[in-house]
C-alpha positions as CSV (number, residue, x, y, z in Angstrom):
1,M,0.0,0.0,0.0
2,R,2.9,2.3,0.8
3,K,4.3,1.8,-2.7
4,I,1.0,2.7,-4.3
5,L,0.7,5.9,-2.3
6,L,4.3,6.8,-3.3
7,L,3.5,6.2,-7.0
8,L,0.4,8.4,-6.7
9,A,2.3,11.1,-4.9
10,V,5.1,11.5,-7.6
11,P,2.7,12.8,-10.3
12,M,1.1,15.2,-7.9
13,L,4.5,16.7,-7.1
14,L,5.2,17.2,-10.8
15,W,1.7,18.7,-11.4
16,G,3.0,22.3,-11.3
17,S,5.8,21.7,-13.8
18,E,5.8,24.1,-16.8
19,D,7.4,21.4,-19.0
20,A,4.6,19.0,-18.5
21,Q,2.0,20.7,-20.7
22,A,0.5,18.4,-23.2
23,Q,0.2,20.1,-26.5
24,Q,-1.7,17.8,-28.8
25,A,-3.5,19.4,-31.7
26,E,-7.0,18.5,-33.1
27,G,-6.6,15.6,-35.6
28,S,-3.5,14.2,-34.0
29,Y,-3.0,10.6,-32.7
30,L,-1.5,9.4,-29.5
31,V,-0.3,5.8,-29.6
32,S,0.6,4.2,-26.2
33,G,1.5,1.1,-24.4
34,A,1.0,0.5,-20.7
35,F,1.2,-2.3,-18.1
36,D,-0.3,-2.8,-14.7
37,L,2.1,-2.1,-11.8
38,A,-0.4,-3.3,-9.2
39,R,-4.0,-4.6,-9.1
40,T,-6.2,-5.4,-6.1
41,D,-7.1,-8.8,-7.5
42,A,-3.5,-10.0,-8.0
43,P,-2.9,-13.2,-6.1
44,G,0.9,-12.8,-6.3
45,V,3.8,-11.8,-8.4
46,I,3.4,-12.7,-12.1
47,R,0.2,-14.6,-11.5
48,R,-2.0,-11.8,-12.9
49,Y,-0.9,-9.0,-15.2
50,Q,-2.4,-6.9,-17.9
51,I,-0.7,-5.1,-20.8
52,G,-2.5,-2.7,-23.0
53,L,-1.9,-1.1,-26.4
54,E,-4.1,2.0,-27.3
55,A,-4.5,4.6,-30.0
56,N,-6.2,7.9,-29.2
57,Y,-7.6,10.3,-31.9
58,F,-7.9,13.9,-30.7
59,H,-11.2,15.3,-32.0
60,W,-10.5,18.5,-30.0
61,Y,-7.3,19.3,-28.2
62,N,-8.7,18.1,-24.9
63,I,-11.0,15.3,-25.9
64,S,-9.9,12.0,-27.6
65,F,-11.5,8.8,-28.6
66,S,-9.6,5.6,-28.2
67,G,-9.4,2.0,-29.3
68,G,-7.0,-0.7,-28.2
69,Y,-6.3,-4.2,-27.1
70,E,-5.6,-5.6,-23.6
71,F,-3.4,-8.7,-23.2
72,N,-4.2,-10.6,-20.0
73,Y,-2.3,-13.3,-18.3
74,N,-4.5,-16.1,-17.0
75,R,-7.7,-14.4,-18.5
76,P,-9.1,-13.8,-22.0
77,N,-7.8,-10.8,-24.0
78,Q,-10.1,-7.9,-24.7
79,V,-10.7,-5.1,-27.2
80,T,-11.1,-1.6,-25.7
81,L,-13.2,1.4,-26.8
82,G,-13.3,4.6,-24.9
83,G,-12.1,8.2,-24.5
84,R,-10.1,10.7,-22.6
85,Y,-10.9,14.2,-21.4
86,Y,-8.1,16.6,-20.3
87,P,-9.6,19.1,-17.9
88,L,-6.1,20.4,-17.1
89,E,-3.4,19.9,-19.7
90,P,-1.2,17.2,-18.0
91,A,-4.1,15.5,-16.2
92,F,-6.8,13.4,-17.8
93,I,-9.9,11.4,-17.0
94,R,-10.7,8.3,-19.0
95,M,-13.4,5.8,-19.5
96,R,-13.0,2.5,-21.4
97,G,-15.2,-0.4,-22.2
98,L,-13.4,-3.8,-22.3
99,I,-15.2,-6.0,-24.8
100,G,-14.9,-9.7,-25.0
101,K,-15.3,-12.6,-22.5
102,D,-15.5,-11.1,-19.0
103,S,-16.4,-7.6,-20.4
104,D,-15.9,-4.7,-18.0
105,L,-16.2,-0.9,-17.7
106,A,-13.1,1.0,-16.5
107,F,-13.1,4.5,-15.1
108,G,-9.8,6.1,-14.5
109,A,-7.6,9.2,-14.1
110,G,-4.0,9.8,-15.1
111,Y,-1.2,12.2,-15.5
112,T,1.1,12.8,-18.5
113,L,4.8,13.9,-18.2
114,N,6.3,15.1,-21.5
115,L,9.8,13.8,-22.1
116,S,9.8,15.6,-25.4
117,Y,7.1,17.1,-27.7
118,R,6.3,13.6,-29.0
119,V,7.2,11.2,-26.2
120,R,5.3,11.0,-22.9
121,L,5.3,9.0,-19.7
122,E,1.8,8.2,-18.3
123,G,0.6,7.1,-15.0
124,M,-3.0,6.0,-14.5
125,V,-5.3,4.6,-11.9
126,D,-8.3,2.6,-13.2
127,Y,-11.4,1.2,-11.4
128,Y,-13.1,-1.7,-13.1
129,A,-16.8,-1.4,-12.3
130,V,-18.1,-4.9,-13.1
131,S,-15.3,-6.8,-11.4
132,N,-14.8,-4.3,-8.6
133,V,-11.0,-4.1,-9.1
134,A,-8.6,-1.2,-9.0
135,G,-5.3,-1.0,-10.9
136,L,-2.3,1.2,-11.1
137,R,-0.8,1.5,-14.6
138,A,2.3,3.1,-16.1
139,G,3.1,3.5,-19.8
140,I,4.8,5.4,-22.6
141,S,3.0,7.2,-25.5
142,F,4.0,8.8,-28.8
143,L,2.2,11.7,-30.4
144,I,1.7,11.6,-34.2
145,N,0.5,14.8,-35.9
């Protein structure tokens, strides 16, 4: 639990950074990959993991629509459809539907830290409503104009 709190605190400390401003334009794409650092339903190390690939299309600079694929260990893989809303530039709120066997609905929030204009680190917390599970996720994304 202490590790999860520490991982959540780091993005909050970086919140005020001038360099962390996401600058995606309308019509651009954000391609990302992420993996779960921790989940509340994990029975032990490497007994349950989830890796996701996702593409976001920015309809407006602060709203994107996404599609992706979740690779699950010990469970069926799933297709995802959803979206993101950036109320403040580096922070976002997201919602995704996981479609397939054991379908679910995920609500989450995250933070983006720009390494360069095109490369970003992302940290996210997701709550899966149907399975009543929470997960902490980290990833890297690439902006394509």
